[in-house]
N, C-alpha and C positions, 0 to 999 in steps of 0.2 A: 444295452453297452455290448459291442460286439466283443468277440473272441479274443483276449489277447494273447495267447498262447492256444495254440490251435495243435491239437493231439490225432494222431493218425496212424492206422498199423497197417502195412503192406511186405508182403513176402518175410512175414517174420521178422521186421525190423519196424521200430518204433521211433516215429517220425514225430519232434517236438518244434514247432515253429513257432517263434517270437515274431508279433505283427501290433508291434505299436508304432507305425511308422510316421504318426504326427508328431510324436514325441521322441523320435530317434530309438526307438526301440529299448529306451530305458526300462527297467525291471521293477515293478511295482512289489510289494508285500503277498498280493493276491497271484503275482504272476510268479515268484519265486514257492508258494504251494501248489500251483499247477506243475510247474517244471519237479518238483519234489515227489507229488502225487504219481508224475509219469514215472520217474524212475522208479518207485516201489512198483506202479503196474507192471512193468520191464522184468523186475525178477519175480513177481507174481507168475507172469505167465509165459516165463521163459524164453524170451523172445531173441532171436539171432544176434541183433547187437541195435542200439539207441543211434538216432540220428537228430543234433542239433543244425539248427540253420535259423533264417531270418527273411522277412520280405523288406525290401524296400532297398536302399544304398549304405545301408551300416550296418553293423552285425548287432552292436547294443552300445547304447551310449555308458551301458553301467546302472547304476543306482539311479532310480527317480528321486529326484533332487525335494519332490514335495514330499515324499517318506521322511527324507532326512530334516527338515523342516517341522515336521510335526513330532518327529523324536525329540526334537532340540527346545521344542513348546512345553514338552510333558506330556506329549497327548498319548495315549496307547496305541503302540502301531506294530507289535510283531515282534517276532525274533529276528526279523532279517535274512539274511540271506544263510545263516549258519546251516540251517537245516538242510538248504541246498547241497551247499559246499559239504557236507558230511556227507548226503545220499550221494553223490558223486565218487568220493573215494572209498564210499562203499561198494559201490558197483561191481557186480560181477560180469554183466553185459560188455561187450566192447563198446564203447563210447567214442562216436564219430561227430566231428564237427565240420558243418563248409560257412567258412567266414567269408563275407566283403565288408569292403569301407573298414572302416574302425571297429574294433571290440576295448571299448575302453575299462581300463579297472574291473570289476569281477566278470566282465565279458573278457578278460585277456585271461584272468585266471582261470576261468569254465573253460578254454579252450586249453591249458596246461595240463587238466584233468582228463581230457580225453586221450586216446589210443591211438587216434589217426585224425587230423586236421587237414582240410581243404582250405587254403587261401588264395581267394581272389589276387588276380595280378593289382597290385596297387595297395592292397591292406594293409592295414597299421594295427597295431599292440601296443596299446596305450596302459602304460603303469602311472596313476599319477600321484602315486607317494616318492615314487624316484625323484620327481621335482622338488619335492618337502625334503628330501633330505639334502638335494642338490642348493639349496635354498641356505642352508646352515643349519637348520634342523636337526637335534642327535648329534652335533659337533660340538659342543661344549660351549656353542653361544647363547645366547637367553632369547626366549621366543615367548611371544603372548600365543602361541597356540594351544 
């Protein structure tokens, strides 16, 4: 299986590149673990900055739906994105992101944790829970969610 998050160090900058274009760069448990390990490595080696980017036309479609389905079926699936989000919040290294296309859900959240974000022309940041709120959930209406 090809490496889905490529890690490299160049001129003191740790590059973390999401490369799962066949699945719109959706993030799996293993990918979160690699990203989390990358942030720990950045702290350990004292690099100058961390650069997040992705291959293809979309930054990330967010969480992998297969992982969500496995969790719903009660299959062990790991801690999800939480360790990665905590590592982002604790990072003492400057976090930089270069995003193209869509950054959905956790992808948009990830960008909010960065110190500097470069967005390609036409890039879109999409938070799915905004739509849930707009549809009435959480506004005193009954819901089956």
